[in-house]
DRENTORKOL-3810 file (N, C-alpha, C; in nm, 4 decimals):
REM DRENTORKOL-3810
@n.u->-3.5450; n.v->-3.9680; n.w->-8.0007; ca.u->-3.6811; ca.v->-4.0174; ca.w->-8.0090; c.u->-3.7286; c.v->-4.0520; c.w->-7.8687
@n.u->-3.8507; n.v->-4.0096; n.w->-7.8355; ca.u->-3.9099; ca.v->-4.0416; ca.w->-7.7053; c.u->-4.0230; c.v->-4.1408; c.w->-7.7270
@n.u->-4.0304; n.v->-4.2401; n.w->-7.6416; ca.u->-4.1374; ca.v->-4.3394; ca.w->-7.6480; c.u->-4.2093; c.v->-4.3389; c.w->-7.5144
@n.u->-4.3404; n.v->-4.3247; n.w->-7.5175; ca.u->-4.4202; ca.v->-4.3263; ca.w->-7.3968; c.u->-4.5084; c.v->-4.4497; c.w->-7.3972
@n.u->-4.5097; n.v->-4.5214; n.w->-7.2893; ca.u->-4.5987; ca.v->-4.6358; ca.w->-7.2736; c.u->-4.7133; c.v->-4.5908; c.w->-7.1829
@n.u->-4.8310; n.v->-4.5832; n.w->-7.2374; ca.u->-4.9481; ca.v->-4.5397; ca.w->-7.1612; c.u->-5.0229; c.v->-4.6626; c.w->-7.1148
@n.u->-5.0353; n.v->-4.6764; n.w->-6.9837; ca.u->-5.0984; ca.v->-4.7966; ca.w->-6.9324; c.u->-5.2328; c.v->-4.7712; c.w->-6.8665
@n.u->-5.2591; n.v->-4.6510; n.w->-6.8183; ca.u->-5.3875; ca.v->-4.6278; ca.w->-6.7520; c.u->-5.4966; c.v->-4.6033; c.w->-6.8555
@n.u->-5.6163; n.v->-4.6490; n.w->-6.8259; ca.u->-5.7284; ca.v->-4.6370; ca.w->-6.9200; c.u->-5.7635; c.v->-4.4918; c.w->-6.9524
@n.u->-5.7763; n.v->-4.4031; n.w->-6.8521; ca.u->-5.8066; ca.v->-4.2638; ca.w->-6.8869; c.u->-5.6990; c.v->-4.2005; c.w->-6.9746
@n.u->-5.5743; n.v->-4.2353; n.w->-6.9521; ca.u->-5.4672; ca.v->-4.1799; ca.w->-7.0351; c.u->-5.4765; c.v->-4.2320; c.w->-7.1779
@n.u->-5.5095; n.v->-4.3584; n.w->-7.1968; ca.u->-5.5264; ca.v->-4.4142; ca.w->-7.3318; c.u->-5.6411; c.v->-4.3446; c.w->-7.4036
@n.u->-5.7524; n.v->-4.3238; n.w->-7.3329; ca.u->-5.8675; ca.v->-4.2562; ca.w->-7.3918; c.u->-5.8291; c.v->-4.1140; c.w->-7.4323
@n.u->-5.7594; n.v->-4.0440; n.w->-7.3470; ca.u->-5.7136; ca.v->-3.9090; ca.w->-7.3785; c.u->-5.6206; c.v->-3.9126; c.w->-7.5000
@n.u->-5.5363; n.v->-4.0133; n.w->-7.5078; ca.u->-5.4455; ca.v->-4.0273; ca.w->-7.6217; c.u->-5.5193; c.v->-4.0431; c.w->-7.7530
@n.u->-5.6255; n.v->-4.1240; n.w->-7.7524; ca.u->-5.7052; ca.v->-4.1402; ca.w->-7.8746; c.u->-5.7698; c.v->-4.0080; c.w->-7.9139
@n.u->-5.8271; n.v->-3.9361; n.w->-7.8176; ca.u->-5.8916; ca.v->-3.8080; ca.w->-7.8474; c.u->-5.7893; c.v->-3.7072; c.w->-7.9001
@n.u->-5.6700; n.v->-3.7075; n.w->-7.8422; ca.u->-5.5654; ca.v->-3.6172; ca.w->-7.8891; c.u->-5.5242; c.v->-3.6512; c.w->-8.0328
@n.u->-5.5169; n.v->-3.7796; n.w->-8.0633; ca.u->-5.4820; ca.v->-3.8235; ca.w->-8.1987; c.u->-5.5859; c.v->-3.7738; c.w->-8.2998
@n.u->-5.7142; n.v->-3.7851; n.w->-8.2648; ca.u->-5.8200; ca.v->-3.7369; ca.w->-8.3551; c.u->-5.8082; c.v->-3.5866; c.w->-8.3756
@n.u->-5.7829; n.v->-3.5131; n.w->-8.2681; ca.u->-5.7817; ca.v->-3.3672; ca.w->-8.2740; c.u->-5.6629; c.v->-3.3123; c.w->-8.3519
@n.u->-5.5540; n.v->-3.3876; n.w->-8.3604; ca.u->-5.4335; ca.v->-3.3348; ca.w->-8.4250; c.u->-5.4074; c.v->-3.3934; c.w->-8.5637
@n.u->-5.4933; n.v->-3.4821; n.w->-8.6100; ca.u->-5.4697; ca.v->-3.5408; ca.w->-8.7426; c.u->-5.4829; c.v->-3.4357; c.w->-8.8522
@n.u->-5.4012; n.v->-3.4486; n.w->-8.9529; ca.u->-5.4069; ca.v->-3.3528; ca.w->-9.0634; c.u->-5.5068; c.v->-3.3942; c.w->-9.1706
@n.u->-5.5778; n.v->-3.5043; n.w->-9.1489; ca.u->-5.6711; ca.v->-3.5534; ca.w->-9.2499; c.u->-5.8176; c.v->-3.5368; c.w->-9.2108
@n.u->-5.8480; n.v->-3.5128; n.w->-9.0862; ca.u->-5.9850; ca.v->-3.5119; ca.w->-9.0389; c.u->-6.0567; c.v->-3.3796; c.w->-9.0596
@n.u->-6.1751; n.v->-3.3706; n.w->-9.0006; ca.u->-6.2593; ca.v->-3.2521; ca.w->-9.0154; c.u->-6.1899; c.v->-3.1255; c.w->-8.9664
@n.u->-6.1070; n.v->-3.1375; n.w->-8.8636; ca.u->-6.0416; ca.v->-3.0187; ca.w->-8.8099; c.u->-5.9285; c.v->-2.9680; c.w->-8.8982
@n.u->-5.8997; n.v->-3.0387; n.w->-9.0069; ca.u->-5.7987; ca.v->-2.9922; ca.w->-9.1021; c.u->-5.8570; c.v->-2.8881; c.w->-9.1975
@n.u->-5.9867; n.v->-2.8657; n.w->-9.1897; ca.u->-6.0570; ca.v->-2.7727; ca.w->-9.2785; c.u->-6.1256; c.v->-2.6666; c.w->-9.1920
@n.u->-6.1149; n.v->-2.5377; n.w->-9.2285; ca.u->-6.1787; ca.v->-2.4331; ca.w->-9.1473; c.u->-6.3295; c.v->-2.4513; c.w->-9.1287
@n.u->-6.3969; n.v->-2.5198; n.w->-9.2206; ca.u->-6.5414; ca.v->-2.5385; ca.w->-9.2062; c.u->-6.5763; c.v->-2.6686; c.w->-9.1337
@n.u->-6.4768; n.v->-2.7465; n.w->-9.0979; ca.u->-6.5025; ca.v->-2.8732; ca.w->-9.0298; c.u->-6.5216; c.v->-2.8547; c.w->-8.8800
@n.u->-6.5958; n.v->-2.9464; n.w->-8.8221; ca.u->-6.6105; ca.v->-2.9438; ca.w->-8.6772; c.u->-6.6334; c.v->-3.0854; c.w->-8.6250
@n.u->-6.6239; n.v->-3.0965; n.w->-8.4937; ca.u->-6.6380; ca.v->-3.2249; ca.w->-8.4262; c.u->-6.7431; c.v->-3.2126; c.w->-8.3175
@n.u->-6.8288; n.v->-3.3125; n.w->-8.3123; ca.u->-6.9267; ca.v->-3.3217; ca.w->-8.2043; c.u->-6.8853; c.v->-3.4402; c.w->-8.1175
@n.u->-6.8721; n.v->-3.4168; n.w->-7.9890; ca.u->-6.8401; ca.v->-3.5241; ca.w->-7.8952; c.u->-6.9648; c.v->-3.5491; c.w->-7.8110
@n.u->-7.0126; n.v->-3.6715; n.w->-7.8176; ca.u->-7.1314; ca.v->-3.7102; ca.w->-7.7414; c.u->-7.0924; c.v->-3.8196; c.w->-7.6429
@n.u->-7.1469; n.v->-3.8143; n.w->-7.5250; ca.u->-7.1264; ca.v->-3.9229; ca.w->-7.4301; c.u->-7.2492; c.v->-3.9366; c.w->-7.3423
@n.u->-7.2720; n.v->-4.0586; n.w->-7.2988; ca.u->-7.3820; ca.v->-4.0848; ca.w->-7.2073; c.u->-7.3469; c.v->-4.2071; c.w->-7.1236
@n.u->-7.4026; n.v->-4.2091; n.w->-7.0055; ca.u->-7.3864; ca.v->-4.3239; ca.w->-6.9169; c.u->-7.5242; c.v->-4.3840; c.w->-6.8947
@n.u->-7.5374; n.v->-4.5102; n.w->-6.9266; ca.u->-7.6612; ca.v->-4.5833; ca.w->-6.9014; c.u->-7.6519; c.v->-4.6355; c.w->-6.7580
@n.u->-7.7330; n.v->-4.5782; n.w->-6.6709; ca.u->-7.7268; ca.v->-4.6139; ca.w->-6.5284; c.u->-7.7606; c.v->-4.7605; c.w->-6.5044
@n.u->-7.8588; n.v->-4.8123; n.w->-6.5775; ca.u->-7.9031; ca.v->-4.9503; ca.w->-6.5563; c.u->-7.7928; c.v->-5.0506; c.w->-6.5889
@n.u->-7.7251; n.v->-5.0304; n.w->-6.7012; ca.u->-7.6210; ca.v->-5.1255; ca.w->-6.7425; c.u->-7.4816; c.v->-5.0825; c.w->-6.6982
@n.u->-7.4719; n.v->-4.9595; n.w->-6.6432; ca.u->-7.3432; ca.v->-4.9038; ca.w->-6.6016; c.u->-7.2425; c.v->-4.9043; c.w->-6.7169
@n.u->-7.2910; n.v->-4.8599; n.w->-6.8345; ca.u->-7.2059; ca.v->-4.8534; ca.w->-6.9541; c.u->-7.1920; c.v->-4.7089; c.w->-6.9999
@n.u->-7.0723; n.v->-4.6785; n.w->-7.0479; ca.u->-7.0427; ca.v->-4.5478; ca.w->-7.1047; c.u->-7.0368; c.v->-4.5621; c.w->-7.2563
@n.u->-7.1003; n.v->-4.4692; n.w->-7.3256; ca.u->-7.0897; ca.v->-4.4620; ca.w->-7.4714; c.u->-7.0343; c.v->-4.3241; c.w->-7.5045
@n.u->-6.9222; n.v->-4.3218; n.w->-7.5760; ca.u->-6.8557; ca.v->-4.1979; ca.w->-7.6140; c.u->-6.8379; c.v->-4.1970; c.w->-7.7649
@n.u->-6.8805; n.v->-4.0882; n.w->-7.8298; ca.u->-6.8681; ca.v->-4.0781; ca.w->-7.9761; c.u->-6.7966; c.v->-3.9503; c.w->-8.0155
@n.u->-6.7106; n.v->-3.9623; n.w->-8.1156; ca.u->-6.6405; ca.v->-3.8513; ca.w->-8.1811; c.u->-6.6953; c.v->-3.8499; c.w->-8.3234
@n.u->-6.7651; n.v->-3.7424; n.w->-8.3609; ca.u->-6.8335; ca.v->-3.7379; ca.w->-8.4900; c.u->-6.7844; c.v->-3.6162; c.w->-8.5680
@n.u->-6.7179; n.v->-3.6413; n.w->-8.6795; ca.u->-6.6629; ca.v->-3.5337; ca.w->-8.7619; c.u->-6.7581; c.v->-3.5003; c.w->-8.8769
@n.u->-6.7723; n.v->-3.3707; n.w->-8.9049; ca.u->-6.8504; ca.v->-3.3261; ca.w->-9.0202; c.u->-6.7894; c.v->-3.1974; c.w->-9.0754
@n.u->-6.8230; n.v->-3.1664; n.w->-9.1981; ca.u->-6.7819; ca.v->-3.0403; ca.w->-9.2586; c.u->-6.6401; c.v->-3.0351; c.w->-9.3102
@n.u->-6.5654; n.v->-3.1414; n.w->-9.2935; ca.u->-6.4278; ca.v->-3.1440; ca.w->-9.3420; c.u->-6.4201; c.v->-3.2067; c.w->-9.4793
@n.u->-6.3012; n.v->-3.2532; n.w->-9.5160; ca.u->-6.2849; ca.v->-3.3197; ca.w->-9.6454; c.u->-6.3704; c.v->-3.4464; c.w->-9.6525
@n.u->-6.4106; n.v->-3.4841; n.w->-9.7740; ca.u->-6.4852; ca.v->-3.6086; ca.w->-9.7903; c.u->-6.3988; c.v->-3.7257; c.w->-9.7451
@n.u->-6.4628; n.v->-3.8225; n.w->-9.6840; ca.u->-6.3921; ca.v->-3.9350; ca.w->-9.6239; c.u->-6.4028; c.v->-4.0581; c.w->-9.7121
@n.u->-6.2945; n.v->-4.1306; n.w->-9.7202; ca.u->-6.2922; ca.v->-4.2619; ca.w->-9.7848; c.u->-6.2451; c.v->-4.3631; c.w->-9.6816
@n.u->-6.3056; n.v->-4.4809; n.w->-9.6785; ca.u->-6.2567; ca.v->-4.5833; ca.w->-9.5859; c.u->-6.1109; c.v->-4.6164; c.w->-9.6177
@n.u->-6.0326; n.v->-4.6462; n.w->-9.5149; ca.u->-5.8925; ca.v->-4.6798; ca.w->-9.5412; c.u->-5.8818; c.v->-4.8094; c.w->-9.6209
@n.u->-5.7768; n.v->-4.8189; n.w->-9.6995; ca.u->-5.7554; ca.v->-4.9396; ca.w->-9.7797; c.u->-5.6905; c.v->-5.0512; c.w->-9.6978
@n.u->-5.6363; n.v->-5.0152; n.w->-9.5817; ca.u->-5.5747; ca.v->-5.1150; ca.w->-9.4933; c.u->-5.5891; c.v->-5.0678; c.w->-9.3484
@n.u->-5.5710; n.v->-5.1605; n.w->-9.2575; ca.u->-5.5764; ca.v->-5.1254; ca.w->-9.1151; c.u->-5.4377; c.v->-5.0776; c.w->-9.0718
@n.u->-5.4259; n.v->-4.9506; n.w->-9.0448; ca.u->-5.2979; ca.v->-4.8918; ca.w->-9.0058; c.u->-5.2695; c.v->-4.9187; c.w->-8.8584
@n.u->-5.1498; n.v->-4.8842; n.w->-8.8163; ca.u->-5.1124; ca.v->-4.8969; ca.w->-8.6758; c.u->-5.2074; c.v->-4.8149; c.w->-8.5885
@n.u->-5.2378; n.v->-4.6920; n.w->-8.6308; ca.u->-5.3277; ca.v->-4.6068; ca.w->-8.5537; c.u->-5.4666; c.v->-4.6666; c.w->-8.5393
@n.u->-5.5171; n.v->-4.7259; n.w->-8.6460; ca.u->-5.6487; ca.v->-4.7911; ca.w->-8.6406; c.u->-5.6468; c.v->-4.9069; c.w->-8.5425
@n.u->-5.5429; n.v->-4.9869; n.w->-8.5490; ca.u->-5.5319; ca.v->-5.1002; ca.w->-8.4561; c.u->-5.5231; c.v->-5.0527; c.w->-8.3119
@n.u->-5.4529; n.v->-4.9411; n.w->-8.2885; ca.u->-5.4430; ca.v->-4.8863; ca.w->-8.1527; c.u->-5.5799; c.v->-4.8384; c.w->-8.1038
@n.u->-5.6566; n.v->-4.7717; n.w->-8.1909; ca.u->-5.7902; ca.v->-4.7254; ca.w->-8.1511; c.u->-5.8793; c.v->-4.8436; c.w->-8.1172
@n.u->-5.8754; n.v->-4.9471; n.w->-8.1994; ca.u->-5.9590; ca.v->-5.0648; ca.w->-8.1760; c.u->-5.9177; c.v->-5.1373; c.w->-8.0480
@n.u->-5.7891; n.v->-5.1368; n.w->-8.0170; ca.u->-5.7422; ca.v->-5.2095; ca.w->-7.8989; c.u->-5.7904; c.v->-5.1467; c.w->-7.7692
@n.u->-5.8218; n.v->-5.0173; n.w->-7.7701; ca.u->-5.8711; ca.v->-4.9533; ca.w->-7.6484; c.u->-6.0015; c.v->-5.0174; c.w->-7.6036
@n.u->-6.0901; n.v->-5.0479; n.w->-7.6960; ca.u->-6.2155; ca.v->-5.1145; ca.w->-7.6601; c.u->-6.1901; c.v->-5.2483; c.w->-7.5944
@n.u->-6.0980; n.v->-5.3248; n.w->-7.6488; ca.u->-6.0650; ca.v->-5.4551; ca.w->-7.5904; c.u->-6.0017; c.v->-5.4381; c.w->-7.4536
@n.u->-5.9121; n.v->-5.3429; n.w->-7.4397; ca.u->-5.8446; ca.v->-5.3188; ca.w->-7.3124; c.u->-5.9451; c.v->-5.2830; c.w->-7.2034
@n.u->-6.0526; n.v->-5.2150; n.w->-7.2416; ca.u->-6.1518; ca.v->-5.1689; ca.w->-7.1443; c.u->-6.2763; c.v->-5.2580; c.w->-7.1408
@n.u->-6.2651; n.v->-5.3806; n.w->-7.1895; ca.u->-6.3754; ca.v->-5.4781; ca.w->-7.1872; c.u->-6.4984; c.v->-5.4287; c.w->-7.2605
@n.u->-6.4774; n.v->-5.3558; n.w->-7.3688; ca.u->-6.5889; ca.v->-5.3026; ca.w->-7.4463; c.u->-6.5643; c.v->-5.3163; c.w->-7.5950
@n.u->-6.6214; n.v->-5.2230; n.w->-7.6693; ca.u->-6.6071; ca.v->-5.2261; ca.w->-7.8144; c.u->-6.5777; c.v->-5.0868; c.w->-7.8686
@n.u->-6.5116; n.v->-5.0850; n.w->-7.9819; ca.u->-6.4879; ca.v->-4.9624; ca.w->-8.0580; c.u->-6.5460; c.v->-4.9843; c.w->-8.1968
@n.u->-6.6211; n.v->-4.8853; n.w->-8.2442; ca.u->-6.6728; ca.v->-4.8896; ca.w->-8.3812; c.u->-6.6164; c.v->-4.7698; c.w->-8.4556
@n.u->-6.5555; n.v->-4.7962; n.w->-8.5688; ca.u->-6.5043; ca.v->-4.6915; ca.w->-8.6561; c.u->-6.5905; c.v->-4.6904; c.w->-8.7816
@n.u->-6.6392; n.v->-4.5741; n.w->-8.8199; ca.u->-6.7232; ca.v->-4.5629; ca.w->-8.9394; c.u->-6.6666; c.v->-4.4522; c.w->-9.0272
@n.u->-6.6807; n.v->-4.4720; n.w->-9.1572; ca.u->-6.6230; ca.v->-4.3792; ca.w->-9.2541; c.u->-6.7271; c.v->-4.3312; c.w->-9.3550
@n.u->-6.8387; n.v->-4.2725; n.w->-9.3093; ca.u->-6.9316; ca.v->-4.2158; ca.w->-9.4074; c.u->-6.8625; c.v->-4.0997; c.w->-9.4795
@n.u->-6.9040; n.v->-4.0708; n.w->-9.6000; ca.u->-6.8402; ca.v->-3.9639; ca.w->-9.6792; c.u->-6.8403; c.v->-3.8300; c.w->-9.6054
@n.u->-6.9412; n.v->-3.8089; n.w->-9.5202; ca.u->-6.9546; ca.v->-3.6813; ca.w->-9.4503; c.u->-6.8547; c.v->-3.6615; c.w->-9.3372
@n.u->-6.7925; n.v->-3.7699; n.w->-9.2896; ca.u->-6.6935; ca.v->-3.7550; ca.w->-9.1828; c.u->-6.6746; c.v->-3.8805; c.w->-9.1002
@n.u->-6.5575; n.v->-3.8941; n.w->-9.0463; ca.u->-6.5180; ca.v->-4.0076; ca.w->-8.9631; c.u->-6.5970; c.v->-4.0086; c.w->-8.8322
@n.u->-6.6329; n.v->-4.1283; n.w->-8.7844; ca.u->-6.7015; ca.v->-4.1439; ca.w->-8.6562; c.u->-6.6352; c.v->-4.2556; c.w->-8.5764
@n.u->-6.6096; n.v->-4.2269; n.w->-8.4502; ca.u->-6.5507; ca.v->-4.3221; ca.w->-8.3559; c.u->-6.6487; c.v->-4.3365; c.w->-8.2406
@n.u->-6.6841; n.v->-4.4579; n.w->-8.2057; ca.u->-6.7720; ca.v->-4.4813; ca.w->-8.0913; c.u->-6.7093; c.v->-4.5862; c.w->-8.0013
@n.u->-6.6985; n.v->-4.5530; n.w->-7.8737; ca.u->-6.6442; ca.v->-4.6412; ca.w->-7.7716; c.u->-6.7559; c.v->-4.6747; c.w->-7.6741
@n.u->-6.7835; n.v->-4.8027; n.w->-7.6546; ca.u->-6.8833; ca.v->-4.8490; ca.w->-7.5572; c.u->-6.8111; c.v->-4.9381; c.w->-7.4570
@n.u->-6.8132; n.v->-4.8968; n.w->-7.3297; ca.u->-6.7396; ca.v->-4.9708; ca.w->-7.2265; c.u->-6.8157; c.v->-4.9714; c.w->-7.0943
@n.u->-6.7872; n.v->-5.0698; n.w->-7.0084; ca.u->-6.8402; ca.v->-5.0655; ca.w->-6.8718; c.u->-6.7742; c.v->-4.9481; c.w->-6.7979
@n.u->-6.8504; n.v->-4.8720; n.w->-6.7226; ca.u->-6.7962; ca.v->-4.7570; ca.w->-6.6499; c.u->-6.6822; c.v->-4.8014; c.w->-6.5586
@n.u->-6.6958; n.v->-4.9143; n.w->-6.4953; ca.u->-6.5939; ca.v->-4.9639; ca.w->-6.4031; c.u->-6.4596; c.v->-4.9885; c.w->-6.4680
@n.u->-6.4555; n.v->-5.0074; n.w->-6.5992; ca.u->-6.3279; ca.v->-5.0346; ca.w->-6.6652; c.u->-6.2369; c.v->-4.9120; c.w->-6.6689
@n.u->-6.2923; n.v->-4.7931; n.w->-6.6422; ca.u->-6.2101; ca.v->-4.6737; ca.w->-6.6403; c.u->-6.1195; c.v->-4.6685; c.w->-6.5177
@n.u->-6.1427; n.v->-4.7567; n.w->-6.4234; ca.u->-6.0580; ca.v->-4.7618; ca.w->-6.3038; c.u->-5.9388; c.v->-4.8541; c.w->-6.3205
@n.u->-5.9231; n.v->-4.9142; n.w->-6.4381; ca.u->-5.8127; ca.v->-5.0071; ca.w->-6.4625; c.u->-5.6804; c.v->-4.9341; c.w->-6.4671
END
């Protein structure tokens, strides 16, 4: 068994995106599913907003409990002095990360 401790912010963000892309339950598990990735930087507030929006895959149900993976996704927002919002509309899972741009240098 190999265990990796990821400490840099860009690596953690990449890890979350990789987790979404390889899950067997999300939109990419279905040939008709797809993912839209949106990001923007608000120059005035120096904040980054990044969203992963799944559609076209299996119908989504909110989880019945907070899993280890969910807690890890939520912790990235805290680690980067921002917030993470997870949404589970029936049409597909949505992840939104809002952080100060400067926190990516941590």
